[in-house]
C-alpha angles and dihedrals in degrees: 000000000000127000130203098227135020113197114212120192146144120259097256089055095057095113090056091045091053090048091051091047092050090051091050091051091046087055089058098255128124118246138192118209120172094223090055103033112030123079117242111261095020121136107280096198094050091045091050092049092048093047092051090050093049099043123091090202138012126219108198115192100215115205138140089268091053092060096036091063128080112309089238095084100043097039094050092050095044090052088054095052 
């Protein structure tokens, strides 16, 4: 199942990510946000890979925290852009 937008963010930016996701939904688009759509304890790397494959577009909330985290998140999203 495809989605219009996947929102990628670092943990401290979750409030902003949820705001962005709510705005995307309000605009009538579908969105995938890990905090809303992924089961607790599920495999983050597999979920990220699947989300990037399903999404038509990615919104990455760049912040200091985003790039201070593991390179997995930022490098996967940057390769998608």
